[in-house]
N, C-alpha and C positions, 0 to 999 in steps of 0.2 A: 504493500500500500504506500502510496506517495505520502511523504511527510507534509503536514500542514506547515505553512510558512508564515512568518511574521515579517512585516516590513522592518528593515533595519536602516536606521539613519546613519549614513556614512559620516556626515559632517554636521555636528550640532555645536554651535558656537555660543559661548557665554563670554560676556565682556563686562568690564567695570566702567562705569561712567566717571569721567574725570571730574565732573562737577558735583555729582550727587553720591558717588561711591556706591552705586546701586547696581546689582547684577540684573541684566535684562536678557531674557531668553529669546533667541531667534526661533520663529515658528517654521515648520516644514513647508507651509504654504508659500509658494514663490510670489504670491501677490498680497500676502499678509504676513510679512516677515517679522514684524515687531508689534508688540502690544497685546494685552489681553482684551478680548472682545466684550463690549457692553451691548446687550441686545434688549430692545424694548418692542413689545407688540401690543397694539390696541385694535380691537375689532368692535367698532361702534355702529349704531344704526345710521349715523350721519356721515361717518368717515372711517377709513381704516389706515393705520400707520404701522410700518415695520422699519425700525431704526436700529442701525448697527454702527458702532464707532469704536476706535481703540482707546484703551487706557495705557499709556506708555510708562508711567511712573515718573515722568518729568513734569513737574508742577506747572511751569509756564506754558508748555505745549498742551498739556491736558486741560488747563483752564481755557485756552484759546479754542480748542476743539469743542469743549462744553458750551462755550458762548455761541459758537456757530450753530451747534445743534439746537440750542434753545431758540435762537432767532429763526431758524428754518421752521421749527415747529410752531412758533408764535405767528409767523407770517402765514403759514398754511392755515392755521385756525382762523385767522382774520379773513383770509381770502375765501374761506368756505362757509362763512356765517350765513350767507343768503343763497347758498347753492340750491339749485332746483333741477339738476340734471337727472338722468336715468340711473347710471351706475354710481356707486358710492365714490366720492372723491378719495384719492389715495396719495399718501406721502411715503416714499420708499427711499431710505438712505442706507447705502453700503459703503465700504471703505477698502482701500488698498494702502499698504504701508511698506516702505522699503528702507533698508539700511545700507549706507555706502561708507566703506572704510571704517566701520565701527564708530563713526562720528556723525555723519550727516543723515538725519532722519527725514524722510518725505512721507507725508500723509495725503492721500487723495480721497475726498468725499465724493461719492457718486450719488447724485440727487435726482430722483424721478418723481414728478408730480403729475397726477391726473385730476384735473378739476373739470373744465369743459373740454380741454384739449390736453394732449400729452406734452410735457416739458421735461427735458433731460439735459442736465449740465453737470460739470464737476468743478470742485474747488480744491486747491492744494495748499498745504502748509509745509514749511521747510525749517528745520530746527538743527542747530549746531550744538551737539552735546558738550563739547569742550568749552565753548564760550557761554553756554547756558543762555542762548539767545537765538532769535530767528535769523535766517540768512536769505540772500537773494543771489541772482546770477552775478552781480557785480563783485560779490565777495569771493567768487571762485574762478572767474574767467577774465581774460584780458579785455581791454577797451574795444578792440576791433573784432571781438567775438561775434556780436550780433549781426553785422553785415555779412559775415561768412555764413552763419546759420540761416539768415533770411534768404540768401542766394540758393543754398542747398535745398531749403524747404520749398522755394518757388519752383525749382526744377523738378522736384519730386511730385508736387501736386499738379504741375502742368502735364506731367506724363500720365497721371491717374485721372484727372478731371479737366481735360483740355478746354471744353466749352465753358464750364463754370468759372475757369480761371480768367476769363475775359471780362468778368464783372468788376465793377468799381470796388465792391466790398472786399474782394480778394486782394486787389492791388493795395488797398489801404491796410487790411488786416495782416498782410504778410510783410509789410515794410519793417525795417530794422529799428523799431522803437521799443523801449522797455515794456510799455503797457501791453504790447501784443504778445509778449512771451512770459507772462506772469504765471501761467498755469503749467507747471513742469514737475517732474520727479527725477531724482537721481536713483537709478537702479545700479546693480553691481557692475554691469558691463556697458551701460549706455545712459544717455540723457534723453528723456521723452517729453515732448511738448504736446499739450492738449489745446485744441481750439473748439470752443463751445459752439453749438448751433447758432447761426446768425453772425458769426465773426468772419469766417472765410466763405462758408457755404451754408446752405439750409440745414445740413446735417453736421453733427460733430465729427471731427477728424483728429488724428494724431500724427506726429512725425518724430522719428527717433534718429539719433546719431551715436555711433559707438565712440567710446573714449579714445580708441586708436585714431580715429579721424579728427578728434578734437585736441590731439596732443600739442599742437603749436599754441594753444590758447589756455591750457590749464595743466596743473600737475596731477589731476585725477587720472587714475589708470584703471584698466579693466580688471575685475576680480572674477575668480571662479565662483560659480553658483553651487549651492547645495544640491547634492544628487542622492538618489536612493539606490540601494542594491536591487537589481532587477530580479524578477521571479517569473517562471514560465509555465507553472502548472496551475490548474484550476484548484482553488481551495476545496477541500473535502468537507462537506456538510455532515454533521452527525445524523444518525437515523433515530427519530423519535417515534415512539408508539403512541398513537392517538386513538382513544376509544370513542367511536362515533355515537355511542349510546349514552355517554356521559356529557354533562354540560360543559361548554367551552366559551371563552371570550377572547377577543384579540385586543391587547393593549397596543396603542399606536402612539408614537412620539414624533412631533413635528419640530422643524427648525434647527435641529442639531447638525452635527454632533458638537457637544461642549465637553471639554476634557474632564472637568470635575463631576458634572451631573450625569452625563451619559455613562461614564465609567461606573458610578455608584449604582445606576439602574441595571447595568449588565451584571454586576456582582450579585445583586439580589435575584435576578433571573437565573443565573447559574446555580445559586444555592438551592433553588427550588426546581431545578431541571425544567425550566420554562423558557418560553420564547416570546418575542414581541416583534412588531414591525416599526422600523425607524425611517420616517420620511425625511431624508436629509436634504439640505440645501447644497447645491454644487459649489458655491463659493465658500462653504465651511468644511466641505469634505476633506480637503487637503490639510486642514489644521490638525486632524487626528486620524491619519490613515490607518494606524494600528487598531483603532477602535472599530473602524469599518470592517477590517479583516476579522477582528474578534467577533463582531456580530454574526458574520457568516459561519465562522468556525464553531460557534456555540449554539447554532441552530436558529438564530433570529433572521429576520428578513430586512433588506434595505429597499426602500421605496424612493421614488423620485418626487421631490417637492419643489422642483424648478431650480434654476441657478441663483436667482436673487430675490425671490419672494414677491415678485410683482403680480398684481391682479391681472390674470391672463386675459380676461374679457375686455380689457382696455387696450390690448396690444394688437398689432397687425398679425396676420397668420405667419409671416416670416419671423417676427420677433417671438411668437409663441414657440415655433420650431426651434429657434436658437436657445430659448430658455430650457426646453426639454432636452434637446440633443446634447447641449454642452454638459448638462448634468449626467446624462447617460454615459458619455465618454469619460468624464471625470471619475465616476464610480467604477467603471470598467477598468480604468487604468490602475486603480487601487486594489480591486478585488478579483479581476478577471471575469466578472459577471455583470450583465446588464440587468437593471431592475425591470421587473415585469408589471409592477404596479406604480401608479402615480396618483398623487393627491394635489390638486391645484390649490394654491394659496387661497385661504378664505373659503375654499370649496366652490369658488365661482367657476362656471363653465358655460360655454355656448357651442354652437356648431363648429366654429374654428378650433376650439380646444378639443372637442371630440375627434375631429378629423386629424389633428396633429398627434393625438395620443396613439393613433394607429392600433397596434396589437397589444398595447398596454392597458390593463384594466384600471379604470378610474375609481378610486376608493374615497368615500367620504366617511361618515360615522353615524352611529345610532345613539351614542351617549356622549355628550359634550361636558367635560368637567369644568370648563371655564376657568381653568387653573391660572391663566394669564390675568384674569380679572380679580379673583379673590386673593391670590398670593397667600393663602392660608391653608396649611396642611390639613387641619381637622375638617375644614369646609370641603376640601377636595375629596377626602376619604369618605365623608358622610354622603356627599352627592352621589358617589358611585355605589356605595354599599346599600343605600336606601332605594336605588332604582335599577340596579344591574339585573340582567336576565340572560338566559342562555342565548348564545350567538351574537351578543352585543359587540360592536366595534367601539372602543373607548378612545376618545381623543384627549391627549395630553401634550405637553411640550417639555422637552429636556433642556429648558433654558433657565429654569429658576430652582433655587434651593428648596423652596416649598414643594415644587412639583416632584423633585427627586425624592424628598422625604415621604411625600404622599404615595409615590409609586412603590417605594420599598414596603410601606405598610400594606398597600393594596395587594401586592404580589403575595404577601404572606396570608392576608385575610381571605382573598379569593381562593387561594390554594386550600386553606383550612375548610372553606365551604364547599369544596369538591369541584371547583371550576378548573378545567384544563386551560392553561394560558398558551395560546397558539399564535401563529402568524396569521395575517389577513388571508394569504393565499390558502393556508390550511383550513381556515374557517370557511372560505368559499367552497372548498372541496367537499365539505361535509354539511353544506347548507343549501337552502333554496335561495339562489342568487336574486330572485325577484324581490325578496324582502328588503334588499338594500337599495333598490332603485329610488332615485329622487331624494335620498338622504344627504 
């Protein structure tokens, strides 16, 4: 029998901050290298919000990030006070974070709003750990740097969008002035500029240059990126015996994985020889690849919860495809398996979503714990134990301490009451699938 394999991180770097004397751990996710994630979810009748941002441990930077998040949420609330549209307005904030030379920290906030129309922009922050202060391009590059970058960017975009480059907006936005190049990040091997919709073109675009090409203008050099030991065999799932005559329920967890809470839930499931279905976000999957492999190896199931938790019914068919397929490939890269079940964020779906799901089963729920709302362990447990019945699909989130605590209690109590804790796919196998339609 082939041995089960665990992802092994070849290069895990720890470093000490020159200003705060604080160890900061680099994440395995190549687009979220630095910071612990703060996640907020609100599902209201008038609006939905999904907000994710990093806490880096550097007070000045964290304060600035928090200020930006507060303003974005405040502006969104003000803009939606008199909303009268059909679909619920949505605010979705995700982030990317990069560390260069163990000194320069770049954070990019990806902001998506749907009110009457879709609006998508990004904002970047740049922090110098050694100086304990923010930096800009002038601090790292020579004076004649911008004319060179502007020329290279112009040539690149003219090769990609020849007709659109004839517009005045492009000529103005690509010119070598500082305000045109404020949105950037320093990655380990390159400098990336972002141009929001309406600056160069109707759509947002990016342009990157390797540090090798920028050598005449800066001392920054290319670094090697973190890599993982490859594996080539499909992970072996354990065989579990399920008695179709005994009651069963499926615990499901959305929006993870999170290192602390998902791991605690997996520990409790393992202790009771039980399983669950984890509907993971593609942009969080790479933060804990070992946990995804553990889910499979211990008999649980991984479902697709899209890449960035956007309300799919507000997106074009092409964007829906991107949200789903990017997540499929991310999970496959980690586990050698493609998810066969998908849960759209907020449960929202239409004909486009159904079409893009293709052969993947769309899964909703029959019992909503509303754990994101109460944030109270006892309330969550009581809500389940007072209403649970055979074949229920229970909705939770592995985002909060209270949810993890409640899950640990529920796994024990449900087991004591004779319920088998199974995956969603196993539940469907032993159920009348019609009972879940429209849920």
